[in-house]
DOPAPA-456232 format. One line per field, with one value per residue (C-alpha): x negated, y, z negated; residue number from 0. Coordinates in nm, 3 decimals. Example, Ala and Ser with C-alpha at 12.3 -4.5 7.8 and 13.67 -1.06 7.14 Angstrom:
REM DOPAPA-456232
u c(-1.230 -1.367)
v c(-0.450 -0.106)
w c(-0.780 -0.714)
pos c(0 1)
//
This chain:
REM DOPAPA-456232
u c(-2.396 -2.251 -2.425 -2.319 -1.954 -2.005 -2.145 -1.847 -1.608 -1.784 -1.766 -1.400 -1.354 -1.530 -1.301 -0.997 -1.128 -1.161 -0.813 -0.669 -0.826 -0.704 -0.356 -0.319 -0.470 -0.739 -0.498 -0.651 -0.376 -0.469 -0.838 -0.765 -0.618 -0.945 -1.159 -0.960 -1.006 -1.381 -1.406 -1.257 -1.514 -1.832 -1.758 -1.829 -2.186 -2.504 -2.566 -2.869 -2.694 -2.362 -2.540 -2.704 -2.375 -2.200 -2.484 -2.423 -2.052 -2.144 -2.364 -2.087 -1.832 -2.081 -2.126 -1.747 -1.750 -1.561 -1.788 -1.524 -1.492 -1.873 -1.870 -1.614 -1.844 -2.132 -1.910 -1.823 -2.196 -2.244 -1.943 -2.078 -2.412 -2.231 -2.106 -2.457 -2.659 -2.414 -2.690 -2.891 -2.958 -2.961 -2.590 -2.490 -2.716 -2.580 -2.219 -2.281 -2.443 -2.143 -1.902 -2.088 -2.107 -1.738 -1.636 -1.847 -1.689 -1.333 -1.290 -1.043 -0.968 -1.335 -1.408 -1.130 -1.259 -1.614 -1.509 -1.296 -1.592 -1.816 -1.555 -1.559 -1.939 -1.924 -1.645 -1.869 -2.129 -2.002 -2.195 -2.048 -1.676 -1.583 -1.742 -1.527 -1.209 -1.332 -1.388 -1.053 -0.879 -1.082 -0.983 -0.618 -0.621 -0.688 -0.482 -0.179 -0.066 -0.063 0.219 0.159 0.199 -0.054 -0.301 -0.260 -0.493 -0.294 -0.123 -0.447 -0.618 -0.329 -0.359 -0.727 -0.643 -0.359 -0.574 -0.856 -0.615 -0.486 -0.841 -0.886 -0.555 -0.382 -0.065 0.146 -0.077 -0.124 0.254 0.284 0.033 0.132 0.497 0.387 0.195 0.494 0.711 0.503 0.693 0.581 0.395 0.217 -0.109 -0.255 -0.530 -0.310 0.008 -0.041 0.319 0.262 -0.060 0.102 0.423 0.222 0.005 0.313 0.465 0.144 0.154 0.508 0.405 0.121 0.367 0.600 0.873 0.933 1.262 1.092 0.795 1.019 1.201 0.879 0.743 1.078 1.083 0.736 0.831 1.149 0.992 0.679 0.884 1.098 0.797 0.618 0.329 0.194 -0.069 0.164 0.443 0.205 0.079 0.432 0.553 0.260 0.332 0.703 0.610 0.375 0.656 0.898 0.623 0.567 0.944 0.944 1.185 1.006 1.277 1.257 0.877 0.796 0.906 0.738 0.411 0.417 0.468 0.166 -0.046 0.043 -0.003 -0.324 -0.472 -0.375 -0.550 -0.849 -0.761 -0.886 -0.902 -0.541 -0.432 -0.618 -0.450 -0.103 -0.198 -0.294 0.046 0.224 0.019 0.126 0.491 0.464 0.284 0.573 0.808 0.594 0.493 0.130 0.018 0.130 -0.021 -0.354 -0.346 -0.294 -0.572 -0.826 -0.732 -0.777 -1.118 -1.220 -1.125 -1.325 -1.638 -1.944 -1.788 -1.968 -1.716 -1.760 -1.796 -1.512 -1.508 -1.152 -1.027 -1.268 -1.162 -0.795 -0.854 -1.067 -0.833 -0.529 -0.708 -0.801 -0.432 -0.325 -0.579 -0.487 -0.120 -0.220 -0.421 -0.749 -0.932 -1.279 -1.195 -0.987 -1.294 -1.521 -1.294 -1.239 -1.618 -1.630 -1.349 -1.546 -1.855 -1.651 -1.491 -1.834 -1.951 -1.633 -1.691 -2.051 -1.934 -1.682 -1.952 -2.180 -1.894 -1.817 -2.184 -2.199 -1.889 -2.028 -2.351 -2.147 -1.974 -2.310 -2.454 -2.143 -2.175 -2.546 -2.466 -2.210 -2.461 -2.737 -2.540 -2.321 -2.588 -2.605 -2.232 -2.169 -2.412 -2.227 -1.894 -2.024 -2.136 -1.799 -1.626 -1.835 -1.765 -1.393 -1.385 -1.555 -1.309 -1.018 -1.161 -1.205 -0.855 -0.715 -0.900 -0.765 -0.414 -0.448 -0.588 -0.303 -0.049 -0.214 -0.216 0.146 0.239 0.067 0.244 0.578 0.514 0.404 0.715 0.927 0.766 0.806 1.169 1.229 1.051 1.248 1.572 1.475 1.389 1.708 1.915 1.741 1.803 2.167 2.207 2.034 2.264 2.562 2.448 2.395 2.744 2.880 2.698 2.818 3.168 3.146 3.031 3.313 3.561 3.420 3.487 3.833 3.889 3.778 4.021 4.301 4.211 4.225 4.560 4.695 4.562 4.732 5.060 5.028 4.980 5.271 5.086 5.277 5.113 5.205 5.423 5.266 5.347 5.167 4.857 4.845 4.868 4.579 4.379 4.428 4.316 4.000 3.902 3.680 3.506 3.791 3.682 3.684 3.503 3.247 3.157 3.105 2.901 2.697 2.610 2.489 2.300 2.124 1.999 1.827 1.711 1.646 1.670 1.783 2.085 1.894 1.604 1.847 2.021 1.688 1.564 1.893 2.113 2.404 2.518 2.887 3.012 3.081 2.725 2.583 2.777 2.656 2.291 2.327 2.458 2.177 1.932 2.084 2.009 2.375 2.485 2.725 2.994 2.933 2.931 3.254 3.416 3.293 3.397 3.723 3.647 3.575 3.232 3.281 3.307 2.976 2.814 2.954 2.805 2.470 2.482 2.578 2.307 2.041 2.148 2.172 1.830 1.683 1.582 1.495 1.543 1.822 1.595 1.449 1.741 1.634 1.273 1.395 1.607 1.321 1.100 1.345)
v c(5.638 5.366 5.086 5.241 5.228 4.871 4.773 4.923 4.742 4.411 4.455 4.542 4.230 4.021 4.158 4.095 3.749 3.662 3.792 3.621 3.285 3.298 3.403 3.159 2.853 2.828 2.773 2.812 3.057 3.294 3.271 3.333 3.677 3.772 3.619 3.795 4.132 4.078 3.969 4.302 4.488 4.304 4.327 4.701 4.651 4.501 4.133 4.151 4.371 4.189 3.855 3.955 4.070 3.751 3.549 3.735 3.646 3.283 3.275 3.433 3.170 2.894 3.037 3.025 2.655 2.707 2.539 2.541 2.920 2.943 2.741 2.981 3.278 3.091 3.028 3.400 3.478 3.230 3.371 3.724 3.615 3.464 3.811 3.950 3.633 3.405 3.192 3.139 2.763 2.766 2.856 2.514 2.338 2.537 2.475 2.102 2.094 2.277 2.035 1.735 1.872 1.976 1.634 1.459 1.670 1.640 2.012 1.973 2.344 2.435 2.142 2.257 2.617 2.501 2.268 2.546 2.786 2.536 2.521 2.899 2.893 2.651 2.852 3.160 2.948 2.899 2.575 2.411 2.487 2.121 2.072 2.360 2.177 1.863 2.053 2.236 1.899 1.758 2.056 2.014 1.653 1.787 2.108 1.968 1.815 2.156 2.409 2.769 2.890 2.635 2.708 3.071 3.056 2.766 2.982 3.139 2.797 2.655 2.956 2.876 2.512 2.594 2.859 2.612 2.367 2.656 2.734 2.374 2.374 2.127 2.335 2.062 2.032 2.411 2.463 2.191 2.347 2.706 2.629 2.469 2.790 3.014 2.803 2.912 3.173 3.535 3.679 3.354 3.509 3.847 3.879 3.964 3.894 3.628 3.612 3.824 3.646 3.307 3.391 3.545 3.234 3.009 3.230 3.202 2.822 2.809 3.044 2.807 2.517 2.715 2.716 3.084 3.120 3.000 3.228 3.533 3.450 3.463 3.774 3.953 3.885 4.038 4.336 4.421 4.376 4.576 4.854 4.872 4.921 5.143 4.899 5.047 4.780 4.481 4.663 4.704 4.343 4.199 4.432 4.329 3.958 4.008 4.205 3.924 3.667 3.887 3.949 3.573 3.534 3.820 4.013 4.338 4.574 4.425 4.394 4.763 4.924 4.653 4.678 5.058 5.032 4.803 5.043 5.345 5.165 4.993 5.327 5.481 5.196 5.188 4.837 4.919 4.566 4.502 4.833 4.754 4.412 4.561 4.837 4.568 4.398 4.732 4.805 4.471 4.551 4.894 4.738 4.492 4.792 4.965 5.246 5.220 5.554 5.465 5.119 5.272 5.528 5.263 5.041 5.323 5.437 5.082 5.057 5.389 5.265 4.945 5.041 5.130 4.968 4.695 4.429 4.507 4.335 4.105 3.910 3.783 4.144 4.272 4.005 4.096 4.472 4.459 4.216 4.431 4.752 4.585 4.507 4.860 5.027 4.789 4.878 5.246 5.174 5.263 4.958 5.083 5.080 4.765 4.578 4.726 4.615 4.276 4.224 4.335 4.092 3.806 3.898 3.910 3.575 3.417 3.556 3.428 3.078 3.090 3.206 2.922 2.676 2.806 2.782 2.426 2.334 2.496 2.307 1.983 2.048 2.126 1.789 1.617 1.796 1.709 1.341 1.352 1.515 1.247 0.977 1.127 1.229 0.920 0.663 0.507 0.539 0.377 0.096 0.039 0.049 -0.195 -0.433 -0.399 -0.448 -0.759 -0.891 -0.819 -0.974 -1.288 -1.304 -1.255 -1.514 -1.767 -1.698 -1.729 -2.058 -2.182 -2.075 -2.229 -2.546 -2.565 -2.498 -2.762 -3.021 -2.939 -2.958 -3.295 -3.416 -3.293 -3.456 -3.778 -3.772 -3.702 -3.989 -4.219 -4.111 -4.161 -4.494 -4.593 -4.486 -4.671 -4.986 -4.947 -4.901 -5.199 -5.415 -5.310 -5.374 -5.713 -5.805 -5.694 -5.913 -6.204 -6.147 -6.150 -6.478 -6.626 -6.509 -6.677 -7.000 -6.983 -6.916 -7.203 -7.427 -7.276 -7.339 -7.703 -7.731 -7.586 -7.823 -8.120 -7.996 -7.990 -8.340 -8.458 -8.306 -8.491 -8.813 -8.723 -8.581 -8.254 -8.000 -7.666 -7.541 -7.490 -7.121 -7.061 -7.248 -7.059 -6.726 -6.818 -6.936 -6.602 -6.416 -6.623 -6.490 -6.181 -5.919 -5.718 -5.400 -5.196 -5.468 -5.501 -5.129 -5.171 -5.486 -5.308 -5.021 -5.265 -5.471 -5.159 -5.064 -5.402 -5.440 -5.080 -5.010 -5.359 -5.258 -4.976 -5.207 -5.475 -5.234 -5.124 -5.480 -5.627 -5.338 -5.539 -5.724 -5.742 -5.645 -6.014 -6.109 -5.828 -5.962 -6.313 -6.202 -5.998 -6.306 -6.510 -6.260 -6.355 -6.720 -6.823 -7.164 -7.199 -7.296 -6.979 -6.763 -6.913 -6.859 -6.501 -6.412 -6.596 -6.826 -7.193 -7.351 -7.447 -7.073 -7.020 -7.289 -7.114 -6.777 -6.946 -7.113 -6.793 -6.593 -6.851 -6.824 -6.443 -6.414 -6.701 -6.899 -7.269 -7.404 -7.352 -7.221 -6.952 -6.727 -6.736 -6.655 -6.363 -6.224 -6.253 -6.043 -5.752)
w c(-1.699 -1.478 -1.673 -2.004 -1.893 -1.776 -2.116 -2.293 -2.061 -2.121 -2.499 -2.467 -2.259 -2.522 -2.792 -2.577 -2.501 -2.867 -2.943 -2.640 -2.717 -3.077 -2.970 -2.681 -2.848 -2.585 -2.294 -1.950 -1.847 -2.132 -2.046 -1.680 -1.752 -1.921 -1.648 -1.378 -1.553 -1.591 -1.226 -1.123 -1.333 -1.230 -0.857 -0.881 -1.005 -0.853 -0.921 -1.151 -1.409 -1.371 -1.405 -1.733 -1.886 -1.775 -1.929 -2.256 -2.236 -2.167 -2.479 -2.684 -2.566 -2.650 -3.000 -3.041 -2.951 -2.623 -2.372 -2.099 -2.124 -2.124 -1.801 -1.651 -1.727 -1.564 -1.261 -1.246 -1.232 -0.947 -0.760 -0.806 -0.661 -0.361 -0.264 -0.211 -0.144 0.037 0.194 -0.123 -0.141 -0.522 -0.525 -0.392 -0.642 -0.938 -0.834 -0.805 -1.148 -1.293 -1.122 -1.265 -1.620 -1.624 -1.491 -1.756 -2.033 -1.899 -1.826 -1.540 -1.499 -1.482 -1.251 -1.015 -1.015 -0.942 -0.657 -0.504 -0.534 -0.355 -0.080 -0.050 -0.036 0.256 0.419 0.433 0.611 0.967 1.006 0.696 0.719 0.749 0.405 0.283 0.380 0.207 -0.118 -0.092 -0.064 -0.355 -0.570 -0.466 -0.584 -0.935 -0.958 -0.775 -1.105 -1.278 -1.257 -1.149 -1.507 -1.635 -1.356 -1.238 -0.932 -0.784 -0.520 -0.398 -0.384 -0.180 0.052 0.108 0.179 0.420 0.590 0.651 0.814 1.028 1.137 1.255 1.442 1.207 1.186 1.030 0.721 0.714 0.691 0.427 0.186 0.258 0.183 -0.143 -0.218 -0.145 -0.377 -0.678 -0.876 -0.833 -1.126 -1.211 -1.089 -1.169 -0.910 -0.614 -0.423 -0.159 -0.037 0.275 0.385 0.322 0.510 0.792 0.834 0.830 1.102 1.308 1.268 1.405 1.685 1.782 1.770 2.002 1.739 1.798 1.610 1.290 1.357 1.402 1.078 0.872 1.049 1.010 0.633 0.596 0.814 0.621 0.278 0.368 0.522 0.209 -0.020 0.234 0.287 0.612 0.674 0.650 0.832 1.126 1.111 1.099 1.375 1.594 1.542 1.615 1.927 2.036 2.008 2.204 2.461 2.508 2.555 2.811 2.590 2.676 2.554 2.203 2.215 2.294 1.962 1.756 1.948 1.924 1.546 1.525 1.731 1.512 1.181 1.292 1.399 1.064 0.875 1.116 1.243 1.592 1.731 1.631 1.786 2.110 2.133 2.109 2.358 2.608 2.579 2.616 2.928 3.078 3.006 3.170 3.464 3.505 3.497 3.767 3.532 3.646 3.502 3.151 3.184 3.293 3.013 2.745 2.879 2.901 2.550 2.419 2.587 2.440 2.092 2.123 2.315 2.106 1.796 1.604 1.711 2.082 2.316 2.224 2.549 2.514 2.492 2.756 3.009 2.961 2.972 3.289 3.469 3.391 3.495 3.825 3.885 3.792 4.023 4.304 4.256 4.280 4.600 4.430 4.562 4.466 4.093 4.140 4.270 4.003 3.720 3.887 3.880 3.518 3.439 3.599 3.397 3.078 3.163 3.220 2.888 2.721 2.861 2.741 2.398 2.382 2.483 2.209 1.962 2.068 2.041 1.697 1.585 1.723 1.537 1.228 1.256 1.305 1.001 0.804 0.891 0.811 0.479 0.402 0.490 0.279 -0.029 -0.025 0.058 -0.288 -0.335 0.001 -0.081 -0.407 -0.229 0.032 -0.242 -0.413 -0.081 -0.006 -0.356 -0.324 0.021 -0.113 -0.402 -0.166 0.074 -0.210 -0.339 0.011 0.060 -0.271 -0.179 0.167 0.008 -0.242 0.034 0.254 -0.026 -0.113 0.252 0.282 -0.029 0.100 0.437 0.262 0.044 0.349 0.541 0.243 0.206 0.578 0.567 0.259 0.426 0.744 0.547 0.347 0.661 0.823 0.517 0.507 0.879 0.847 0.561 0.767 1.059 0.823 0.684 1.037 1.112 0.783 0.860 1.200 1.036 0.783 1.059 1.260 0.963 0.941 1.311 1.267 0.979 1.190 1.470 1.233 1.105 1.458 1.519 1.205 1.317 1.639 1.440 1.216 0.917 0.893 0.665 0.801 1.084 1.429 1.429 1.101 1.220 1.548 1.363 1.135 1.433 1.610 1.297 1.294 1.640 1.606 1.822 1.955 2.142 1.819 1.627 1.905 1.872 1.497 1.558 1.823 1.583 1.317 1.575 1.716 1.369 1.334 1.696 1.803 2.175 2.264 2.474 2.649 2.736 2.848 3.085 3.232 3.279 3.403 3.521 3.674 3.361 3.276 2.926 2.849 2.952 2.736 2.438 2.511 2.525 2.202 2.022 2.178 2.022 1.685 1.763 1.736 1.855 2.146 1.902 1.690 1.999 2.123 1.787 1.765 2.120 2.096 2.388 2.433 2.416 2.779 2.865 2.686 2.904 3.213 3.097 3.046 3.389 3.570 3.396 3.491 3.854 3.843 3.681 3.884 3.576 3.596 3.247 3.001 2.725 2.954 2.855 2.491 2.592 2.804 2.518 2.271 2.500 2.495)
pos c(0 1 2 3 4 5 6 7 8 9 10 11 12 13 14 15 16 17 18 19 20 21 22 23 24 25 26 27 28 29 30 31 32 33 34 35 36 37 38 39 40 41 42 43 44 45 46 47 48 49 50 51 52 53 54 55 56 57 58 59 60 61 62 63 64 65 66 67 68 69 70 71 72 73 74 75 76 77 78 79 80 81 82 83 84 85 86 87 88 89 90 91 92 93 94 95 96 97 98 99 100 101 102 103 104 105 106 107 108 109 110 111 112 113 114 115 116 117 118 119 120 121 122 123 124 125 126 127 128 129 130 131 132 133 134 135 136 137 138 139 140 141 142 143 144 145 146 147 148 149 150 151 152 153 154 155 156 157 158 159 160 161 162 163 164 165 166 167 168 169 170 171 172 173 174 175 176 177 178 179 180 181 182 183 184 185 186 187 188 189 190 191 192 193 194 195 196 197 198 199 200 201 202 203 204 205 206 207 208 209 210 211 212 213 214 215 216 217 218 219 220 221 222 223 224 225 226 227 228 229 230 231 232 233 234 235 236 237 238 239 240 241 242 243 244 245 246 247 248 249 250 251 252 253 254 255 256 257 258 259 260 261 262 263 264 265 266 267 268 269 270 271 272 273 274 275 276 277 278 279 280 281 282 283 284 285 286 287 288 289 290 291 292 293 294 295 296 297 298 299 300 301 302 303 304 305 306 307 308 309 310 311 312 313 314 315 316 317 318 319 320 321 322 323 324 325 326 327 328 329 330 331 332 333 334 335 336 337 338 339 340 341 342 343 344 345 346 347 348 349 350 351 352 353 354 355 356 357 358 359 360 361 362 363 364 365 366 367 368 369 370 371 372 373 374 375 376 377 378 379 380 381 382 383 384 385 386 387 388 389 390 391 392 393 394 395 396 397 398 399 400 401 402 403 404 405 406 407 408 409 410 411 412 413 414 415 416 417 418 419 420 421 422 423 424 425 426 427 428 429 430 431 432 433 434 435 436 437 438 439 440 441 442 443 444 445 446 447 448 449 450 451 452 453 454 455 456 457 458 459 460 461 462 463 464 465 466 467 468 469 470 471 472 473 474 475 476 477 478 479 480 481 482 483 484 485 486 487 488 489 490 491 492 493 494 495 496 497 498 499 500 501 502 503 504 505 506 507 508 509 510 511 512 513 514 515 516 517 518 519 520 521 522 523 524 525 526 527 528 529 530 531 532 533 534 535 536 537 538 539 540 541 542 543 544 545 546 547 548 549 550 551 552 553 554 555 556 557 558 559 560 561 562 563 564 565 566 567 568 569)
//
């Protein structure tokens, strides 16, 4: 009778599927409604029968030319098998084949569903949960571009992703993805309401991060909403979480009613471990308030609930129960029971440490297996990537060498141009300075001629040949005298350009020279005659002879021409 009903339901589903596909133009959202309905039906029947019916639906979808829908029916069959045979090795192989074929055919929705299913398969295997997270992230990279209306299971997939990050203690990423999940509009999925689980996990993340105000806010929202719709289970869960936060803040007055609500609701829904946890916290509060009888009563009741159940011993609970009972009996001066429970607490603690060690070893082994899996499955891909990386590195290196070469050549050219420009400027400045010195020498010669002319004019006046007045001749003679202080500075600048460092070297070699002697030696460097020097300095040739004589004595020189040799060496 059961299989007959199942057959009818499947045929109804097929009819609905055909109508739905025609009506919705093959949109994934329309197909998902059908798939979700069929999923609810097949979960009530054993796998072999359910598998055969799903195979029939797959063949029907193929005959209709909808290969993506056919793939979804095949995925439903694999998912149904996972429920009863979660460690069947063929499941992983079939899921990978489905992922490859959907990727090759461009069926992004089917590919996402298959990758997510592979993640769930790994998640059910305690030693492969790191692979689960990897697949959840890979699926997210595809479905993140779809809206909730385009891809109805988006919220549940985000919940799986955020929950896996929560399990690994990455609360920041958990909050990020869970908040994205909660932002999806209600009613975009048909297979269940994830708002309470999502909000609850976000609250737990904030609680772990010690952001208790944020945690309370999320738990309080769940509590008020669940209470309003008379959802006993979630009212108890939210109340327990709120009570836990108040308990950690030592706000015992606020914690008691919430913890009591959790105990009552958990007992009504047979959530014994949750009820026992809240009983423990209540016993601690009553112990702090010196109500030792009530504390003892709660602890013994909690132990009675847990002992002989399939989840016992839960060493974390046992260690807390026994430690607290030891304190209570000690407070009541019953030292015999206090010591007995203290010993039991130590045993439970040792077992808890051993359990943690085993868990850590298992997780370490999981990481090793994960790395081994990555090495094995990605060996060819890694080799290809390495070759591409080597090739790219060579290309980059060659390009960099070319760029460096071009920059070097350009730099050399710029430096060469700069040197040539500097050299050209230096030569130009030297030529200009040399011309200026030659002009000065020529000017001196011209003025010497002028002075001779003036002298002759004066002689003529003395002999009676009057040409010009004495005053006018004297004025012209004064104008012919050069190298005033200002003119000397200008002359010195021009001279230094032609004979660089001459005055500095002269000072170093002969430090006690007078300004007049320095001028005399500078003019000597220009190979001026005594007459030209006298004209330029505005003194007599006899004064020039005196300068020369004094310098020879000062410098201890024997011959007259030794001064010229000395100047040439500077």
